[in-house]
KOLLUMFI-655611 format. One record per residue: residue number from 1; residue in three letters; x, y, z of N, C-alpha, C in turn. Coordinates in nm, 2 decimals, decimal comma. Layout:
BEGIN
+-----+--------+--------+--------+--------+--------+--------+--------+--------+--------+--------+
: num : residu :    nc1 :    nc2 :    nc3 :   cac1 :   cac2 :   cac3 :    cc1 :    cc2 :    cc3 :
+-----+--------+--------+--------+--------+--------+--------+--------+--------+--------+--------+
: NUM :    ALA :      X :      Y :      Z :      X :      Y :      Z :      X :      Y :      Z :
...
+-----+--------+--------+--------+--------+--------+--------+--------+--------+--------+--------+
This chain:
BEGIN
+-----+--------+--------+--------+--------+--------+--------+--------+--------+--------+--------+
: num : residu :    nc1 :    nc2 :    nc3 :   cac1 :   cac2 :   cac3 :    cc1 :    cc2 :    cc3 :
+-----+--------+--------+--------+--------+--------+--------+--------+--------+--------+--------+
:   1 :    SER :  -0,48 :  -2,10 :  -0,14 :  -0,39 :  -2,17 :  -0,07 :  -0,25 :  -2,09 :  -0,03 :
:   2 :    ALA :  -0,23 :  -1,95 :  -0,09 :  -0,15 :  -1,86 :  -0,05 :  -0,20 :  -1,77 :   0,09 :
:   3 :    SER :  -0,08 :  -1,75 :   0,15 :  -0,12 :  -1,66 :   0,27 :  -0,09 :  -1,53 :   0,25 :
:   4 :    GLY :  -0,07 :  -1,49 :   0,12 :  -0,05 :  -1,36 :   0,09 :   0,02 :  -1,32 :  -0,04 :
:   5 :    LEU :  -0,02 :  -1,22 :  -0,09 :   0,06 :  -1,16 :  -0,21 :   0,17 :  -1,05 :  -0,18 :
:   6 :    ILE :   0,31 :  -1,10 :  -0,21 :   0,41 :  -1,01 :  -0,19 :   0,41 :  -0,91 :  -0,32 :
:   7 :    ASN :   0,40 :  -0,77 :  -0,31 :   0,40 :  -0,68 :  -0,39 :   0,53 :  -0,56 :  -0,36 :
:   8 :    TYR :   0,67 :  -0,64 :  -0,40 :   0,77 :  -0,59 :  -0,35 :   0,84 :  -0,47 :  -0,46 :
:   9 :    LEU :   0,74 :  -0,38 :  -0,50 :   0,78 :  -0,27 :  -0,58 :   0,89 :  -0,16 :  -0,53 :
:  10 :    ARG :   0,99 :  -0,13 :  -0,59 :   1,08 :  -0,04 :  -0,54 :   1,05 :   0,10 :  -0,61 :
:  11 :    PHE :   0,99 :   0,11 :  -0,73 :   0,95 :   0,22 :  -0,83 :   0,84 :   0,20 :  -0,90 :
:  12 :    GLY :   0,76 :   0,27 :  -0,92 :   0,66 :   0,30 :  -1,03 :   0,55 :   0,35 :  -0,99 :
:  13 :    SER :   0,47 :   0,35 :  -1,10 :   0,31 :   0,48 :  -1,04 :   0,23 :   0,40 :  -1,12 :
:  14 :    GLY :   0,10 :   0,47 :  -1,09 :  -0,03 :   0,40 :  -1,15 :  -0,09 :   0,28 :  -1,06 :
:  15 :    ILE :  -0,20 :   0,25 :  -1,09 :  -0,28 :   0,16 :  -1,01 :  -0,21 :   0,00 :  -1,02 :
:  16 :    LYS :  -0,22 :  -0,08 :  -0,93 :  -0,15 :  -0,20 :  -0,96 :  -0,25 :  -0,32 :  -0,98 :
:  17 :    LEU :  -0,27 :  -0,37 :  -1,08 :  -0,38 :  -0,45 :  -1,10 :  -0,37 :  -0,58 :  -1,00 :
:  18 :    LYS :  -0,26 :  -0,64 :  -1,01 :  -0,24 :  -0,73 :  -0,91 :  -0,26 :  -0,75 :  -0,78 :
:  19 :    VAL :  -0,26 :  -0,60 :  -0,73 :  -0,30 :  -0,60 :  -0,59 :  -0,47 :  -0,57 :  -0,59 :
:  20 :    ILE :  -0,54 :  -0,52 :  -0,71 :  -0,70 :  -0,53 :  -0,74 :  -0,72 :  -0,70 :  -0,70 :
:  21 :    GLU :  -0,68 :  -0,74 :  -0,77 :  -0,69 :  -0,88 :  -0,80 :  -0,72 :  -0,96 :  -0,68 :
:  22 :    ALA :  -0,58 :  -0,95 :  -0,60 :  -0,55 :  -1,00 :  -0,48 :  -0,69 :  -0,97 :  -0,39 :
:  23 :    LEU :  -0,71 :  -0,85 :  -0,34 :  -0,82 :  -0,78 :  -0,29 :  -0,95 :  -0,85 :  -0,31 :
:  24 :    GLY :  -0,96 :  -0,86 :  -0,43 :  -1,09 :  -0,91 :  -0,47 :  -1,11 :  -1,08 :  -0,43 :
:  25 :    ARG :  -0,99 :  -1,14 :  -0,42 :  -1,00 :  -1,26 :  -0,39 :  -0,99 :  -1,29 :  -0,22 :
:  26 :    GLY :  -0,99 :  -1,20 :  -0,17 :  -0,94 :  -1,16 :  -0,03 :  -0,82 :  -1,23 :   0,01 :
:  27 :    LEU :  -0,75 :  -1,20 :  -0,05 :  -0,58 :  -1,23 :  -0,02 :  -0,50 :  -1,10 :   0,01 :
:  28 :    PRO :  -0,44 :  -1,12 :   0,15 :  -0,38 :  -1,02 :   0,20 :  -0,27 :  -0,96 :   0,13 :
:  29 :    VAL :  -0,22 :  -0,88 :   0,13 :  -0,10 :  -0,80 :   0,06 :  -0,02 :  -0,74 :   0,12 :
:  30 :    VAL :   0,12 :  -0,79 :   0,11 :   0,21 :  -0,73 :   0,18 :   0,32 :  -0,65 :   0,08 :
:  31 :    SER :   0,32 :  -0,52 :   0,11 :   0,38 :  -0,43 :  -0,02 :   0,47 :  -0,33 :   0,05 :
:  32 :    THR :   0,55 :  -0,28 :  -0,04 :   0,62 :  -0,17 :   0,00 :   0,53 :  -0,04 :  -0,02 :
:  33 :    SER :   0,58 :   0,07 :   0,02 :   0,47 :   0,17 :   0,03 :   0,47 :   0,21 :  -0,10 :
:  34 :    VAL :   0,56 :   0,23 :  -0,19 :   0,56 :   0,24 :  -0,32 :   0,45 :   0,15 :  -0,42 :
:  35 :    GLY :   0,45 :   0,03 :  -0,35 :   0,35 :  -0,07 :  -0,42 :   0,21 :  -0,03 :  -0,37 :
:  36 :    ALA :   0,20 :   0,03 :  -0,25 :   0,07 :   0,06 :  -0,19 :   0,01 :   0,19 :  -0,21 :
:  37 :    ASP :   0,09 :   0,24 :  -0,29 :   0,03 :   0,38 :  -0,33 :  -0,09 :   0,36 :  -0,40 :
:  38 :    GLY :  -0,20 :   0,45 :  -0,36 :  -0,33 :   0,43 :  -0,41 :  -0,42 :   0,33 :  -0,33 :
:  39 :    PHE :  -0,38 :   0,28 :  -0,23 :  -0,47 :   0,18 :  -0,19 :  -0,49 :   0,22 :  -0,01 :
:  40 :    ALA :  -0,59 :   0,22 :   0,04 :  -0,58 :   0,21 :   0,20 :  -0,52 :   0,11 :   0,25 :
:  41 :    THR :  -0,41 :   0,13 :   0,35 :  -0,32 :   0,02 :   0,40 :  -0,36 :  -0,01 :   0,55 :
:  42 :    GLY :  -0,31 :  -0,10 :   0,63 :  -0,35 :  -0,15 :   0,72 :  -0,38 :  -0,29 :   0,75 :
:  43 :    ALA :  -0,38 :  -0,36 :   0,85 :  -0,45 :  -0,47 :   0,82 :  -0,62 :  -0,49 :   0,80 :
:  44 :    ALA :  -0,70 :  -0,35 :   0,88 :  -0,84 :  -0,35 :   0,82 :  -0,86 :  -0,33 :   0,69 :
:  45 :    ASN :  -0,77 :  -0,29 :   0,60 :  -0,77 :  -0,27 :   0,44 :  -0,72 :  -0,38 :   0,38 :
:  46 :    GLY :  -0,65 :  -0,48 :   0,44 :  -0,60 :  -0,60 :   0,36 :  -0,45 :  -0,56 :   0,31 :
:  47 :    VAL :  -0,40 :  -0,47 :   0,33 :  -0,28 :  -0,42 :   0,29 :  -0,17 :  -0,40 :   0,41 :
:  48 :    LEU :  -0,07 :  -0,46 :   0,42 :   0,04 :  -0,46 :   0,48 :   0,14 :  -0,38 :   0,46 :
:  49 :    VAL :   0,22 :  -0,31 :   0,48 :   0,33 :  -0,21 :   0,42 :   0,46 :  -0,24 :   0,49 :
:  50 :    ALA :   0,56 :  -0,28 :   0,43 :   0,70 :  -0,31 :   0,47 :   0,80 :  -0,26 :   0,39 :
:  51 :    ASP :   0,89 :  -0,20 :   0,40 :   0,99 :  -0,14 :   0,34 :   1,13 :  -0,20 :   0,34 :
:  52 :    GLN :   1,13 :  -0,25 :   0,46 :   1,26 :  -0,32 :   0,49 :   1,24 :  -0,49 :   0,46 :
:  53 :    PRO :   1,37 :  -0,56 :   0,46 :   1,33 :  -0,69 :   0,47 :   1,30 :  -0,75 :   0,55 :
:  54 :    GLY :   1,36 :  -0,71 :   0,67 :   1,29 :  -0,77 :   0,79 :   1,16 :  -0,73 :   0,84 :
:  55 :    GLN :   1,10 :  -0,63 :   0,78 :   0,98 :  -0,59 :   0,80 :   0,85 :  -0,68 :   0,71 :
:  56 :    PHE :   0,91 :  -0,72 :   0,58 :   0,86 :  -0,80 :   0,52 :   0,85 :  -0,92 :   0,56 :
:  57 :    ALA :   0,98 :  -1,01 :   0,61 :   0,96 :  -1,11 :   0,69 :   0,86 :  -1,14 :   0,79 :
:  58 :    ASP :   0,86 :  -1,03 :   0,88 :   0,76 :  -1,02 :   1,00 :   0,61 :  -1,03 :   0,94 :
:  59 :    ALA :   0,60 :  -0,96 :   0,82 :   0,44 :  -0,92 :   0,80 :   0,41 :  -1,05 :   0,73 :
:  60 :    LEU :   0,49 :  -1,13 :   0,65 :   0,46 :  -1,26 :   0,61 :   0,44 :  -1,35 :   0,70 :
:  61 :    CYS :   0,51 :  -1,38 :   0,81 :   0,54 :  -1,46 :   0,89 :   0,37 :  -1,46 :   0,99 :
:  62 :    GLU :   0,35 :  -1,34 :   1,02 :   0,22 :  -1,25 :   1,07 :   0,11 :  -1,32 :   1,02 :
:  63 :    LEU :   0,11 :  -1,34 :   0,86 :   0,01 :  -1,41 :   0,80 :   0,00 :  -1,55 :   0,80 :
:  64 :    THR :   0,09 :  -1,63 :   0,84 :   0,10 :  -1,78 :   0,85 :  -0,01 :  -1,80 :   0,99 :
:  65 :    ASP :  -0,05 :  -1,71 :   1,09 :  -0,19 :  -1,77 :   1,16 :  -0,30 :  -1,75 :   1,13 :
:  66 :    PRO :  -0,35 :  -1,87 :   1,10 :  -0,50 :  -1,85 :   1,06 :  -0,57 :  -1,77 :   1,08 :
:  67 :    GLY :  -0,59 :  -1,72 :   1,22 :  -0,68 :  -1,62 :   1,29 :  -0,64 :  -1,46 :   1,21 :
:  68 :    ARG :  -0,52 :  -1,45 :   1,23 :  -0,47 :  -1,32 :   1,15 :  -0,52 :  -1,32 :   1,04 :
:  69 :    ASN :  -0,47 :  -1,45 :   0,96 :  -0,47 :  -1,43 :   0,83 :  -0,63 :  -1,42 :   0,79 :
:  70 :    ARG :  -0,71 :  -1,44 :   0,85 :  -0,87 :  -1,43 :   0,84 :  -0,91 :  -1,30 :   0,85 :
:  71 :    ALA :  -0,85 :  -1,23 :   0,95 :  -0,88 :  -1,10 :   0,96 :  -0,82 :  -1,01 :   0,82 :
:  72 :    VAL :  -0,70 :  -1,02 :   0,82 :  -0,65 :  -0,94 :   0,71 :  -0,71 :  -0,99 :   0,59 :
:  73 :    SER :  -0,76 :  -1,08 :   0,56 :  -0,82 :  -1,15 :   0,43 :  -0,99 :  -1,08 :   0,42 :
:  74 :    ASP :  -1,03 :  -1,07 :   0,53 :  -1,17 :  -0,99 :   0,56 :  -1,16 :  -0,83 :   0,51 :
:  75 :    GLY :  -1,03 :  -0,77 :   0,57 :  -1,01 :  -0,65 :   0,54 :  -0,99 :  -0,61 :   0,37 :
:  76 :    ALA :  -0,92 :  -0,72 :   0,32 :  -0,90 :  -0,69 :   0,17 :  -1,03 :  -0,73 :   0,09 :
:  77 :    ARG :  -1,11 :  -0,81 :   0,14 :  -1,23 :  -0,83 :   0,07 :  -1,35 :  -0,71 :   0,10 :
:  78 :    GLY :  -1,29 :  -0,63 :   0,20 :  -1,40 :  -0,53 :   0,25 :  -1,33 :  -0,40 :   0,14 :
:  79 :    GLN :  -1,19 :  -0,39 :   0,15 :  -1,16 :  -0,28 :   0,05 :  -1,21 :  -0,30 :  -0,08 :
:  80 :    PHE :  -1,20 :  -0,43 :  -0,15 :  -1,21 :  -0,43 :  -0,27 :  -1,36 :  -0,40 :  -0,30 :
:  81 :    GLU :  -1,46 :  -0,46 :  -0,21 :  -1,60 :  -0,43 :  -0,21 :  -1,63 :  -0,28 :  -0,23 :
:  82 :    SER :  -1,57 :  -0,22 :  -0,13 :  -1,58 :  -0,07 :  -0,12 :  -1,54 :   0,04 :  -0,20 :
:  83 :    ALA :  -1,43 :  -0,01 :  -0,26 :  -1,34 :   0,07 :  -0,37 :  -1,33 :   0,02 :  -0,52 :
:  84 :    PHE :  -1,32 :  -0,10 :  -0,53 :  -1,31 :  -0,15 :  -0,65 :  -1,40 :  -0,26 :  -0,75 :
:  85 :    ALA :  -1,50 :  -0,30 :  -0,67 :  -1,60 :  -0,39 :  -0,69 :  -1,68 :  -0,29 :  -0,80 :
:  86 :    ARG :  -1,76 :  -0,37 :  -0,91 :  -1,83 :  -0,32 :  -1,01 :  -1,93 :  -0,20 :  -0,94 :
:  87 :    GLU :  -2,00 :  -0,25 :  -0,87 :  -2,10 :  -0,15 :  -0,81 :  -2,03 :  -0,02 :  -0,74 :
:  88 :    ALA :  -1,93 :  -0,03 :  -0,66 :  -1,86 :   0,07 :  -0,62 :  -1,81 :   0,14 :  -0,71 :
:  89 :    VAL :  -1,78 :   0,10 :  -0,83 :  -1,69 :   0,20 :  -0,93 :  -1,85 :   0,26 :  -1,00 :
:  90 :    PHE :  -1,93 :   0,19 :  -1,01 :  -2,03 :   0,25 :  -1,10 :  -2,09 :   0,37 :  -1,03 :
:  91 :    ALA :  -2,10 :   0,33 :  -0,89 :  -2,14 :   0,44 :  -0,78 :  -2,07 :   0,57 :  -0,78 :
:  92 :    CYS :  -1,93 :   0,55 :  -0,80 :  -1,85 :   0,68 :  -0,82 :  -1,86 :   0,76 :  -0,95 :
:  93 :    TYR :  -1,91 :   0,67 :  -1,05 :  -1,94 :   0,76 :  -1,20 :  -2,08 :   0,80 :  -1,19 :
:  94 :    ASP :  -2,16 :   0,73 :  -1,08 :  -2,30 :   0,82 :  -1,11 :  -2,27 :   0,95 :  -1,02 :
:  95 :    GLN :  -2,20 :   0,94 :  -0,92 :  -2,17 :   1,07 :  -0,82 :  -2,10 :   1,18 :  -0,93 :
:  96 :    ALA :  -2,01 :   1,14 :  -0,98 :  -1,94 :   1,21 :  -1,05 :  -2,00 :   1,30 :  -1,16 :
:  97 :    PHE :  -2,11 :   1,22 :  -1,23 :  -2,18 :   1,28 :  -1,32 :  -2,30 :   1,32 :  -1,27 :
:  98 :    ALA :  -2,32 :   1,34 :  -1,13 :  -2,44 :   1,37 :  -1,10 :  -2,59 :   1,26 :  -1,10 :
:  99 :    LEU :  -2,57 :   1,15 :  -1,13 :  -2,67 :   1,05 :  -1,18 :  -2,77 :   0,98 :  -1,05 :
: 100 :    GLY :  -2,68 :   0,98 :  -0,93 :  -2,72 :   0,92 :  -0,84 :  -2,75 :   0,98 :  -0,73 :
+-----+--------+--------+--------+--------+--------+--------+--------+--------+--------+--------+
């Protein structure tokens, strides 16, 4: 029932598991550029980047439109399936170890 995940990180490093979990559920993410580090960004990838409070508000309001939310949600699911789903991760291992 949520329109999106807010990931307002101002510092940090490493992969953000909450973002991966949101993408896997088809939940759009609105994040700072720090919080989006390591992810493909843009509506087509389900991760909108906003570094200023006004930008955050605009992005969150944008996601209240059902059609726009559906499109960004599809992007979130797509990014999860191509990069973080079990099959995608195993394919990366197979390629790294020349098994596939």
